[in-house]
C-alpha positions in Angstrom: 35.0 144.7 70.5 37.8 147.2 69.9 40.1 146.7 66.9 43.1 144.5 67.2 45.6 147.3 67.1 44.0 149.0 70.1 43.9 145.8 72.0 47.6 145.2 71.3 48.4 148.8 72.4 46.4 148.3 75.6 48.2 145.0 76.3 51.6 146.6 75.9 50.6 149.5 78.1 49.4 147.2 80.9 52.4 145.0 80.6 55.0 147.8 80.9 57.1 147.3 84.0 59.1 150.3 85.1 62.0 148.9 87.2 62.3 150.9 90.4 65.5 152.8 91.0 67.9 150.8 93.1 68.1 152.5 96.4 71.2 152.9 98.3 69.5 151.7 101.4 69.3 148.1 100.2 66.4 145.7 99.9 64.1 147.5 102.2 64.5 150.7 100.2 63.7 148.9 97.0 60.5 147.6 98.5 59.5 151.1 99.7 60.2 152.4 96.2 58.1 149.7 94.6 55.2 150.3 97.1 54.9 154.0 96.1 55.3 153.3 92.3 52.7 154.8 89.9 52.2 151.5 88.2 49.6 149.2 89.9 51.3 145.9 88.9 54.6 147.2 90.3 53.0 148.0 93.6 51.4 144.6 93.7 54.7 142.9 93.1 56.3 144.9 95.9 53.5 143.9 98.3 54.1 140.3 97.4 57.8 140.6 98.1 57.1 142.4 101.4 54.8 139.5 102.4 57.5 137.1 101.4 60.1 138.8 103.6 57.6 138.9 106.4 57.0 135.2 106.1 60.7 134.6 106.4 60.6 136.3 109.8 62.2 139.6 108.8 60.9 142.9 110.3 59.2 145.0 107.6 57.0 147.0 110.0 58.7 150.2 108.9 56.9 149.8 105.6 53.6 149.9 107.3 52.5 153.4 105.9 53.5 152.5 102.4 51.8 149.1 102.5 48.5 150.3 103.9 48.3 153.1 101.2 47.6 150.2 98.8 44.6 149.0 100.7 42.2 151.2 98.8 42.0 149.1 95.6 39.5 147.1 93.7 42.0 144.2 93.3 40.8 141.6 95.8 44.1 139.8 95.7 46.0 142.9 96.6 43.6 143.8 99.3 44.0 140.4 100.8 47.7 140.7 100.9 47.5 144.0 102.6 45.1 142.6 105.2 47.5 139.7 105.7 50.3 142.2 106.4 48.1 144.1 108.9 47.0 140.9 110.7 50.6 139.8 111.1 51.7 143.1 112.8 48.5 143.3 114.8 50.2 141.2 117.5 53.6 142.8 117.6 52.6 146.4 116.7 48.9 146.9 117.7 49.3 150.7 118.0 50.1 150.8 114.2 46.9 149.0 113.3 44.7 151.7 114.7 45.6 153.8 111.7 43.6 151.6 109.3 40.3 151.4 111.2 38.4 153.7 108.9 39.3 151.6 105.9 38.1 148.5 107.7 34.7 150.1 108.5 34.4 151.2 104.9 35.3 147.8 103.5 32.7 146.2 105.8 30.1 147.8 103.6 31.7 146.9 100.3 29.4 145.3 97.6 31.8 142.4 97.3 31.0 139.8 100.1 34.6 138.5 100.1 35.9 142.0 101.0 33.3 142.4 103.7 34.4 139.1 105.2 38.1 140.1 105.1 37.3 143.4 106.7 35.4 142.0 109.7 37.8 139.1 110.1 40.8 141.5 110.2 39.2 143.8 112.6 38.7 141.0 115.1 42.4 139.9 114.7 43.7 143.3 115.9 44.1 143.1 119.6 43.6 146.8 120.5 40.8 147.9 122.8 40.1 151.1 121.0 39.2 149.3 117.8 36.2 147.8 119.7 34.6 151.2 119.5 34.4 150.7 115.7 33.7 147.0 115.5 30.2 146.9 116.9 28.3 148.4 114.0 30.2 146.4 111.3 29.8 143.2 113.3 26.1 143.6 113.7 25.7 144.5 110.1 27.6 141.4 108.9 25.6 139.2 111.3 22.4 140.2 109.4 24.1 140.1 106.0 22.2 138.6 103.1 25.2 136.5 102.1 25.7 133.3 104.2 29.4 133.4 103.7 29.6 136.7 105.4 27.3 135.5 108.3 29.4 132.4 108.9 32.5 134.6 109.2 30.8 137.1 111.5 29.7 134.4 114.0 33.3 133.2 114.4 34.4 136.8 114.9 32.1 137.0 118.0 34.2 134.3 119.7 37.4 136.3 118.9 35.8 139.4 120.2 34.7 137.5 123.4 38.3 136.4 124.0 39.4 140.1 123.7 36.7 141.7 125.8 33.9 139.5 127.1 32.3 142.3 129.1 31.7 144.2 125.9 30.2 141.2 124.2 27.6 140.9 127.0 27.0 144.6 127.0 26.3 145.1 123.3 24.3 141.8 123.1 26.2 140.0 120.3 25.9 136.8 122.3 22.2 136.9 121.7 22.8 137.3 118.0 25.2 134.4 118.1 22.6 132.2 119.8 20.0 133.3 117.2 22.4 132.2 114.4 21.7 128.5 115.5 18.3 128.9 113.8 19.9 130.1 110.5 18.8 128.5 107.3 22.3 127.9 106.1 24.0 124.8 107.7 27.5 126.4 107.6 26.3 129.3 109.7 24.8 126.8 112.1 28.1 124.9 112.3 30.2 128.1 112.8 27.8 129.4 115.5 28.1 126.0 117.3 31.9 126.2 117.1 31.9 129.8 118.4 29.6 128.9 121.3 31.8 126.0 122.2 34.9 128.2 122.3 33.1 130.8 124.4 31.8 128.1 126.8 35.4 126.9 127.3 36.6 130.4 128.1 33.7 131.2 130.4 31.2 128.4 131.1 28.8 130.9 132.7 28.5 133.0 129.6 26.3 130.6 127.6 24.4 127.5 128.6 25.9 125.3 125.9 24.2 122.0 126.9 20.8 123.6 126.9 21.4 125.2 123.5 22.5 121.9 122.0 19.5 120.1 123.5 17.1 122.6 122.0 18.7 122.4 118.5 19.2 118.7 118.1 16.7 118.5 115.2 18.4 121.4 113.4 21.7 119.7 113.8 20.4 116.4 112.3 18.8 118.2 109.4 22.0 120.2 108.6 24.4 117.3 108.7 23.7 116.2 105.1 24.3 119.6 103.7 27.5 120.6 105.5 31.1 120.4 104.6 33.4 118.0 106.3 34.6 120.5 108.9 31.0 121.5 109.7 29.9 117.9 110.1 32.7 117.2 112.6 31.6 120.3 114.5 27.9 119.3 114.6 28.7 115.6 115.4 31.0 116.8 118.3 28.1 118.9 119.6 25.8 115.9 119.4 28.2 113.9 121.5 27.6 116.3 124.4 23.8 115.7 124.2 22.2 113.1 126.4 19.1 111.5 124.7 15.9 111.6 126.7 14.9 108.0 126.1 15.8 104.9 124.0 13.5 106.1 121.1 15.3 109.4 120.7 18.7 107.7 121.0 17.8 105.2 118.3 16.6 108.1 116.1 19.9 109.9 116.5 21.8 106.7 115.6 19.7 106.1 112.5 20.3 109.7 111.3 24.1 109.7 111.7 24.8 106.1 110.6 25.0 107.1 107.0 28.1 109.2 107.7 30.1 106.0 108.6 30.7 105.7 104.9 32.3 109.2 104.6 35.7 109.4 102.9 37.1 111.6 105.6 38.3 109.6 108.6 37.6 112.4 111.0 33.9 112.4 110.1 33.9 108.6 110.5 35.4 108.7 114.0 33.1 111.6 115.0 30.1 109.5 113.9 31.3 106.5 115.9 31.6 108.7 118.9 27.9 109.8 118.6 26.8 106.2 118.1 28.7 104.9 121.1 27.3 107.8 123.2 23.7 106.7 122.4 24.1 103.0 121.9 23.8 102.1 125.6 20.5 103.9 125.8 18.9 101.9 123.1 17.0 98.7 123.9 18.7 95.4 123.2 17.4 94.4 119.8 18.6 93.0 116.5 19.2 96.5 115.1 22.2 96.9 117.4 24.0 94.0 115.7 23.4 95.8 112.4 24.9 99.0 113.8 27.9 97.0 115.1 28.6 95.6 111.7 28.5 99.0 110.1 30.9 100.3 112.8 33.2 97.3 112.1 33.1 98.1 108.3 33.9 101.7 109.0 36.9 100.9 111.3 38.2 98.4 108.8 38.0 101.0 106.0 40.3 103.3 108.0 43.1 100.8 107.7 43.4 101.6 104.0 44.4 105.2 104.7 48.0 106.6 104.8 50.2 105.5 107.7 49.7 108.7 109.7 45.9 108.3 109.6 46.3 104.6 110.3 48.1 105.4 113.5 45.3 107.7 114.7 42.7 105.1 113.8 44.6 102.4 115.7 44.8 104.6 118.8 41.0 105.2 118.6 40.4 101.5 117.9 42.3 100.6 121.0 39.9 102.7 123.1 36.8 101.3 121.4 38.0 97.6 121.9 38.3 98.3 125.6 34.5 99.0 125.6 33.5 96.5 122.9 36.1 93.7 122.7 34.1 91.6 120.3 33.7 94.4 117.7 36.6 93.4 115.5 37.1 89.8 116.6 36.7 88.5 113.0 39.0 91.0 111.4 42.4 89.8 112.7 44.0 89.6 109.3 43.3 93.3 108.6 45.8 94.3 111.3 48.6 92.0 110.1 51.9 94.0 109.9 53.0 94.9 106.3 56.6 95.1 105.3 56.4 98.8 104.4 54.5 99.9 107.6 56.3 102.5 109.7 57.5 101.4 113.1 54.9 103.3 115.0 52.1 101.6 113.0 53.7 98.2 113.5 53.7 98.7 117.3 50.1 99.8 117.4 49.0 96.9 115.2 50.5 94.4 117.6 48.7 96.1 120.5 45.4 95.8 118.6 45.9 92.2 117.5 46.5 90.9 121.1 43.4 92.7 122.3 40.9 91.7 119.7 41.8 88.0 119.5 39.1 85.8 121.0 40.5 83.3 123.6 37.7 80.9 122.7 38.8 80.7 119.1 41.7 78.3 119.1 42.4 78.6 115.4 42.6 82.4 115.6 45.1 82.2 118.6 47.2 79.7 116.6 47.3 82.0 113.6 48.4 85.0 115.8 51.0 82.8 117.5 52.6 82.0 114.1 52.4 85.6 113.1 54.1 86.9 116.2 56.8 84.2 115.9 57.6 85.6 112.4 57.8 89.1 113.8 60.5 88.1 116.2 62.8 87.5 113.2 62.6 91.1 112.1 65.6 93.5 112.3 64.0 96.4 114.2 64.8 96.0 117.9 61.8 97.8 119.3 59.5 95.9 117.1 61.1 92.5 118.1 60.9 93.5 121.8 57.2 94.3 121.4 56.6 91.0 119.6 58.2 89.1 122.5 56.0 90.9 125.0 52.9 90.1 122.8 53.8 86.4 122.8 53.6 86.3 126.6 50.4 88.4 126.6 48.8 86.0 124.1 49.8 82.9 126.1 48.3 84.4 129.3 45.1 85.5 127.6 44.5 82.1 126.1 45.2 80.6 129.5 45.7 76.9 128.5 48.9 75.2 129.7 49.5 73.4 126.4 49.3 76.7 124.5 51.5 78.4 127.1 54.1 75.7 126.8 54.2 76.4 123.0 54.8 80.1 123.7 57.5 79.2 126.3 59.3 76.9 123.8 59.3 79.8 121.3 60.8 82.2 123.8 63.4 79.6 125.0 64.5 78.9 121.4 64.6 82.6 120.6 66.8 83.6 123.6 69.3 80.9 122.7 69.7 82.4 119.2 69.5 86.1 120.1 71.8 87.4 122.8 70.6 91.0 122.7 67.0 90.3 123.9 67.7 88.7 127.3 65.7 91.4 129.1 62.5 90.8 127.1 62.8 87.1 127.2 63.4 87.0 131.0 60.4 89.2 131.7 58.1 87.3 129.3 59.1 83.8 130.7 58.6 84.9 134.3 55.2 86.3 133.4 54.2 82.9 132.0 55.5 81.1 135.1 53.4 83.4 137.3 50.4 82.5 135.3 51.1 78.7 135.3 52.8 78.5 138.7 52.0 74.8 139.2 53.6 73.4 136.0 56.8 71.8 137.2 58.1 71.1 133.7 57.9 74.7 132.7 59.5 75.9 135.9 62.4 73.5 135.5 62.9 74.5 131.9 63.0 78.3 132.7 65.2 77.9 135.8 67.7 75.7 133.8 68.0 78.4 131.1 68.5 81.3 133.6 70.8 79.2 135.8 73.1 78.7 132.8 73.7 82.5 132.6 77.2 83.2 133.8 76.8 86.9 134.6 73.2 87.8 134.9 74.0 91.2 136.4 75.7 92.4 133.2 73.5 90.4 130.8 70.3 92.1 132.1 70.0 95.8 131.6 66.4 96.7 132.3 65.0 97.2 135.8 61.9 95.0 135.2 64.1 92.1 133.9 66.4 92.1 136.9 63.4 92.3 139.2 61.9 89.2 137.6 65.2 87.3 137.6 65.7 88.0 141.4 62.1 87.0 142.1 62.7 83.7 140.3 65.7 83.1 142.6 63.6 83.6 145.7 60.6 81.7 144.4 62.5 78.5 143.3 65.8 78.5 145.2 66.3 74.8 144.9 66.5 75.1 141.1 69.7 77.3 141.5 72.7 75.4 143.0 74.9 78.5 143.2 72.2 80.7 144.8 74.5 82.5 147.2 76.9 83.6 144.5 74.1 84.9 142.3 72.5 86.8 145.2 75.8 88.3 146.3 76.4 89.8 142.8 73.3 91.9 143.2 73.9 92.7 146.8 77.3 94.2 146.0 75.8 96.5 143.4 72.6 97.2 145.5 73.2 101.0 145.8 73.5 101.5 142.0 70.4 99.4 141.1 67.0 101.0 140.3 64.1 100.9 142.7 62.3 97.8 141.4 65.5 95.8 141.5 66.3 97.1 145.0 62.9 96.1 146.3 63.1 92.6 144.7 66.6 92.1 146.2 65.4 93.1 149.7 62.3 90.8 149.6 64.2 87.9 148.2 67.0 88.0 150.8 64.5 88.3 153.7 62.5 85.4 152.2 65.7 83.2 152.0 67.4 84.5 155.2 67.4 81.0 156.7 69.2 79.6 153.6 71.8 82.4 153.2 74.7 83.5 155.4 73.6 86.0 158.1 76.1 88.6 156.9 74.1 89.0 153.7 70.9 89.8 155.6 72.7 92.2 157.9 74.4 93.9 155.0 71.3 94.3 152.8 69.3 95.8 155.7 72.0 98.3 156.4 72.3 99.3 152.8 68.5 99.6 152.3 68.1 101.8 155.4 71.3 104.0 155.1 72.5 104.0 151.5 69.3 104.4 149.4 67.3 107.4 148.6 64.1 105.5 147.8 61.6 106.0 150.6 59.6 102.9 149.8 62.7 100.7 149.9 63.9 102.3 153.1 60.5 101.9 154.8 60.2 98.2 153.7 63.7 97.5 155.1 62.8 99.1 158.4 59.6 97.0 158.6 61.6 93.8 157.9 64.2 94.8 160.5 61.7 95.3 163.2 59.9 92.1 162.5 63.2 90.1 162.6 64.3 91.9 165.8 61.1 91.2 167.8 61.0 88.1 170.0 58.6 85.3 169.4 57.7 86.3 165.9 58.9 83.2 164.1 55.4 82.6 162.9 55.0 86.1 161.4 58.4 86.0 159.7 57.6 82.5 158.4 54.3 83.8 157.0 56.0 86.7 155.3 58.6 84.5 153.7 56.1 81.9 152.5 53.7 84.2 150.8 53.5 83.9 147.0 52.5 86.4 144.4 49.0 86.1 143.0 48.4 84.5 139.6 48.6 86.8 136.7 45.2 87.0 134.9 46.3 89.5 132.2 49.3 91.7 131.4 47.4 94.0 129.1 47.0 97.5 130.2 43.5 98.4 131.2 41.8 101.8 131.5 39.7 102.5 134.5 35.9 102.8 133.9 35.9 106.6 134.5 38.8 107.2 132.2 37.4 104.9 129.5 34.0 106.8 129.5 35.8 110.1 129.1 38.0 108.9 126.3 35.0 107.4 124.4 33.6 111.0 124.4 36.9 112.4 123.2 37.5 110.1 120.3 39.4 111.7 117.3 41.0 114.2 119.6 44.5 114.5 121.0 43.2 112.7 124.2 42.7 109.5 122.1 46.4 109.6 121.1 47.8 110.2 124.6 45.1 108.1 126.4 44.7 111.0 128.8 41.4 112.8 129.1 41.3 116.5 128.8 41.7 118.5 132.0 38.9 120.8 132.8 40.6 124.2 132.8 38.8 127.4 132.1 42.0 129.1 131.1 43.5 126.5 128.9 42.7 128.6 125.8 43.9 131.8 127.4 46.7 133.3 125.5 49.0 136.2 126.2 47.2 139.3 124.9 49.2 142.2 123.6 46.5 144.7 124.2 47.0 148.4 125.0 44.6 149.3 127.7 43.8 152.6 129.4 44.9 154.8 126.5 42.8 157.3 124.5 42.5 157.1 120.8 44.6 160.3 120.2 47.4 158.9 122.4 47.4 155.7 120.4 47.6 157.7 117.2 50.6 159.6 118.5 52.4 156.5 119.6 51.8 154.9 116.2 53.1 157.9 114.4 56.1 158.1 116.7 56.9 154.5 116.0 56.6 155.0 112.3 58.9 158.0 112.4 61.4 155.9 114.5 61.3 153.0 112.0 61.9 155.4 109.1 65.0 156.8 110.8 66.1 153.4 112.1 68.7 151.1 110.6 67.5 149.1 107.6 67.2 145.5 108.9 67.0 144.0 105.4 70.2 145.7 104.2 72.7 143.1 103.3 75.4 145.6 102.3 77.5 146.0 105.5 79.8 148.7 104.0 77.0 151.2 103.4 75.1 151.0 106.7 76.6 154.1 108.2 76.1 156.2 105.0 72.5 155.0 104.6 71.7 155.9 108.2 73.2 159.4 107.9 71.5 160.0 104.6 68.2 158.9 105.9 68.4 161.2 108.9 69.4 164.1 106.7 66.0 164.0 104.8 63.3 164.7 107.4 61.1 166.4 104.8 60.5 163.1 103.0 59.6 161.4 106.3 57.2 164.1 107.3 55.5 164.0 103.9 54.9 160.3 104.3 53.1 160.9 107.6 51.1 163.7 106.1 50.0 161.4 103.3 49.0 158.9 105.9 46.9 161.5 107.7 45.2 162.5 104.4 44.4 158.9 103.6 42.8 157.9 106.9 41.4 161.3 107.9 43.4 161.7 111.1 43.8 165.4 110.6 46.9 167.5 111.2 47.5 166.4 114.8 51.2 165.7 115.1 53.3 164.7 118.0 56.5 166.3 118.9 59.7 164.5 119.7 59.4 165.7 123.3 56.1 164.0 123.6 57.5 160.8 122.2 60.5 161.0 124.6 58.1 161.6 127.5 56.1 158.6 126.6 59.2 156.4 126.2 60.6 157.8 129.5 57.2 157.1 131.2 57.3 153.5 129.9 60.9 153.1 131.1 60.1 154.5 134.5 57.1 152.1 134.8 59.3 149.1 133.9 61.9 150.2 136.5 59.1 150.6 139.1 57.8 147.1 138.3 61.2 145.6 138.5 61.8 147.2 142.0 58.5 145.9 143.2 59.3 142.5 141.9 62.7 142.5 143.7 61.1 143.6 146.9 58.4 140.8 146.7 61.1 138.3 145.9 63.3 139.3 148.9 60.2 139.3 151.2 59.1 135.9 150.0 62.7 134.5 150.5 62.7 135.9 154.0 59.4 134.3 154.8 60.7 131.0 153.7 63.8 131.3 155.8 61.6 132.2 158.8 59.9 128.9 158.5 63.1 127.1 159.5 
């Protein structure tokens, strides 16, 4: 160990910071001065400040030659920052990134595996076709690397390369190397290879036979599960979801191997495991082991309710789909879903949805407990939560389907609407739903009609379309319960044109139903309004049908039959998923489809993105374009200069020093071995003029196509 005084001197020498001279150009000039400093730490600090400005959305692309000069360093952190800078401008300035290809190729052979990974990853992020000439050898070398971290990065790069140029991937045969990576000894490489193959299959289903590959590597997946990270487990479990077991024995083996992951701390792993179990559960033979698996699934779903609110919301959405398939799964866990005082509103609404679905109609005690709980919820202060609780009361009463229990629910609703004036819409819809379920109970009918008949101005008290529709249906269904029937109907007829479609349809059907009890002018008026003053096709067609039936001779029996028909009894007001949609959603648990309740649309191009790729240009031409843009940026106005008074002076002083700019380009040539080939201003102007002429030509063609398409449309008429 060196003496203390030498160590102190070395520490002082390394810690010296020479402040760069404040440039007259502003902040961008300071950054450029720091990037070319002779002190390593000063250059590193300047790179960090450049990345900071880039993160804020400011254009620092003019610093490209000064930043990439710092790429040749043994400091991994500094190299990572430079790579980050290059990747950011790969999308917006792909022609600049061609200048650092030689450095990437060299770094791909670096002894440090982290640098090798960064080099191959960055090369695949640059969307320039000409870079593909250099990426084949480094990619193949990293695919056979001794370090598994490098290999798992390389297999992901194949998917990126396929997105850029799938013909090249097939030609050089890297897809075969990717398929061979499924047999790798490292589980992370297997998981990354699976993810890459999945992405490639989405982009082009004919490129790889994904299902066949998964079928032939099921055992490898099951063995690798216990040794993977969380992300890798999710990837492998998602792949196992696509596999169809050959028989009940294999399905049971898969279930037994993945059941242990139901106890994982990550909710995404738990949901992915449940997805695999549900996929194979139907193929197993009915036996006692299924009940054990169900109990484990129940415990796993219950454990998800102890997560943060955001994760609870996702869990509740997935539980809603699972309960559609297995309604008895959580029938004994009602209390777990009780609403807490500190739950966000979106969690409260989903909990109510779940509680109504999982309650067992055969369990009277459980239904009574939920009824008391929902009654308490109606006393809360959040309007949306109270409205959903009122709806849940009617859903619970219809699900239990006993008149005594329905009468209790109705009494709660009647008492609530008398105390709360702002929830008339919800109460009206809920009470009418209960009457449609128990249409033979005269006591309930009398009570509801007496309450609604006492409303002085129902047209203004009811705001929602469904509430008005139910109220008008009640007028037509029980007209003798409303002494002032004509007056109440006339209010809605006068405002018919301004009503929404459901209300218009209900008004039309009710008046035709009661045409013998109402003045003839109301019938004539409503038919004219429905056929002439509405834009709804369904309402207009229904009015025309009624008008023809009423106009035809000897059709009293038909009209009487139409007017005497009753709506069918409501068996349930809970939303149900169709069997096909349910099966798709069960295979898409823990994805965005489980949140929206809409299966993914099969679209080959859903992952296609706009590619800023320069095609059809030679490498020398790309180099010339890059150097021209660098020269232009050096002579351009400083975007980061916040001193408005010195902008003109800075611009003129910058233009007056072309020697400095040319020396920067010469240094860049020496660094990356591009030789002494330089491009003149005339060539740059010619390229810019050619691009301008091409844009003008495209614009003219577009205008011609637009005018021709417009003329064709006009010719149709």
